[in-house]
N, C-alpha and C positions, 0 to 999 in steps of 0.2 A: 270631423273626419269620419266618413263611413267605414264601417268595419267589413271584413269579408263576410261575416255572418249576416249583416244587414243587407248586403247585396244579394246573398243567397235567399234571404227571407223575402225580399221584394220580388225576386224572380219566381219563388215558390208561390206566392200569393197571386201573382199575375197569371201563372200557368195552371194553377190547381183546377180551375173551372173547366178548362178545355183539354187538359191532359191528365186525367185522374190516374194516380198510381203509376204514371209513366216516368221514364227518366227525362231529365232536363239537362241543359248545358248552360254554362256561364263562362264567358271569357273575362279573365281578371288580369289587369295590367300589372307588370312587375313593380310599378311605383306603389300601387296599393298593397301588394304583398310585402314590399320592403317596409312600409310603415307598420304593418302588422307584426312582422318578424322582429323589428326593432323593439317593439314593446316587450317581446319575450326575451330578446337578447339583453335588455336592461337588467334582467335578473339572473344573468349568466356570468360566470367568471372562470378564469383558468389560473391555476397555481402550479408552479414548477419548483420542486425541491427534492433532491435525492441525496443531499449531504447527510452523513451519519448524525444522529441526534439521540435524544433521550426518549423516555416513555411517551411524552406528550408532543413529540415533534410531528408536525403536519408534513405529509408527503404529497407528491404531484397528484393533481386531480382536476377534473372539470365539474363545476357545480351549475346545475340548472334548477333555478328556484331553490327549494330546500333540499333537493336530492344531490348527493355527491357521487361521482364515478371516478374511481382510482385509475391513474395512469401508471404503466410500468416504470420502474426506475430508469433514469437516463444516466449513464456513466460508462467510462472506458478504463479497464485495468491495463497496466503495462508493467513488465518486470524491469528492474534496473539494479545491478550490483547486489543480487541476492535478496532483494526486497521487492514487494509488489505495491505499486502506487495506483491511484485512480483519480480521475477528475469527476466531480459531481456538480450538477446544477444546484445553485443555492438561492432559495428564497426569492423567486420571481413571481410577482402577482400582476394580473391584468389590471390596467387602470381605466381602460375604456374599450367599448366595442361599437363599431359603426357598421351599419348594413347598407349595401348598395347593390343595384342590379348590374350584372356584367356577364356577357357571353352565355345567355340562356340559363343563368344561375343567379343565386344570391351570394354575394361575397361579404363575409364577416371579417373586418379588419380589426384584429386584437392588438392593442398597444400594451406593451409590458413595461413595468418600471425598470429603471436602469441605475439604481443607487447602489454604489459599492460593487464588488466583484460579483459577476453572475455565475461563475463556476470556480471551484476551489479544489486544490489537490488534497488527497487524504492517504493514509497508510492502510493498506489492505492486509499485508502480511510482512513479517520481518521487522527489523529495527528502523528502516526507512530514514537513514541519516540525511538524505537530501530533501526531506519534506519541507523544511523551513526555507529552502532556497528556490523551490520550484515556482514558476510564474503563476499568477492568478489569471483568470480570463475575464475581461471586461467586454461588454456588448453595447455598442452605441446604437441608439434608436431601434431597439428590438421590436419587431412586429411579427404577427402570425396572421396570414391571410387564408381563410377557409372558404372554399367555394361549395355551396350547397345546391343540390338539385331537388326541386319539389317532386315528391313521389307519392303514389297511392299506397296507403298502409292501413290495412284492416278497417276499412270503412271511413278513414279519415285522411288527412294530409300529413306527411312527415317530410323531413329534410335530410337527404342523404349526402354525405361528404363526397364530393367529386375530386377535389384537389386541395392540397395544403402547401403553402409556400412560406418558408421562414426567411425573413429579411433583417437587415441591419448589419452591423460590422462587429462581429466578435473577434477579439484578438488577445494574445497572451501579453501580459504586462508584468515585468520584473519589479519586485519590491525593492526599496532602497537598501542597498548593501554597500558598505565601505570596503569589504574584503574582496580581493581580486578573485579568489577561488569561489566565493559565493556568487559573484557576478558570472563567472564562467559556468558554474552549475546551472544557474538560471537560464543562461543562453542555450545551453545544451538541452534544457527541459522544454524549450519552445517547440521542438519537434513533436514531443508527446502532447503538448497542449494543442497544437494545430491538428493532430490526429483526432483528439477528443472533440474539437470543434467540428471537424468534418463528419464524424460519426453522429454528433448531436443534430446537425443540420439535416442529415439524411434519415435518422431514426425518428425524430419528433413528428414529421408529417405522417409517417406510416403509423405511429402510435395513435395520434389523434384520429386518423381515419378509421383505424380498427376499432377504437373504443366507441366513437360516436355512431358508427354504423352497426354496432351490435344491437340485437333485438330489444334489450332492456332500455337502451337510450332512445332508440327509434320510437318505442312505445311512449316514453316520457315526452318526447317532442310532439307526437301525435295527440297525446292527451292535452298538452298545452294549447294546441291549435284547435282541438275539438270544441273547446269552450266557445270559440267564435263561430262554430258551425251549428250550435244549438240556439235557435232563434225564436223567442216569443211564441206567437201563435202558429208559426210554421213548424214548430217542434224540432226534433233532432233530424238533421240532414245526414244522409248516408252517402258518402263519396263512392262512386263506382269505378271511375277511371280519371286519369290526368294526362293531358298531352301538353308539351311545352314548346313554345315557339320562341322567336328571337326576343320579343319584348312583352310577351304575355303567356298565360297558360289557360287552357280550356278544361274546366271541371265538369265531369258528368256526375249527376247526383240524383237521388230519388227522394220524394217526399210523400206524405200521406194526405189524402184529401180530407181525412177526419181531423188532421192537425192544422192544415193550411186553410184558415177560414178568412 
């Protein structure tokens, strides 16, 4: 499989003699870009957890290679009977990430594990006498689809989040209770669980988009892609502009005749 860097190198070598120190252009198909980004995505993971824990509890983050970027906690508080309760996402890890071209962008489909409850109630303030009876939230076939648009970033290529879609079927599930009042309390708690589900599905896309599009993460992605843009005898290629079409992108770059032999 040719890499993006090899394609740039071949173009640089071919044009160096006739276009010294001039900008050159290369059209790259999204299929080629998809294979390149998949190799980077293989070292990326998402972990979601905002449930209260101890000193060594891991909380929500996105990991790209060896670098970790924290996500804000996801949860919703609600008052009931003089106490304050909350639902927190609990211990959800990505199990696979697939990359595909779609709608002038690259879509990362992140499959999340769904073992056990994906969100649990907790006590924020007060005695919380209903805590043991509130429903848990289970999420069937959880996936997160993240659409990335290739962009020019400080002489390299980065991937900016365009859209995030949360899929699957999260729903409140009552635990097994023999007592009539316990069942009643759980059924009443479904409304709070559903409110938490609605907030989670609306807030998670905003959170991922905000975190990934921040300069620190964009630089990390650009650094990862830049390794493919430094090519043997052609040297380091500096990207000057990117334009995206329906099934390809055009990269404008510069190279040095002293490096392209």
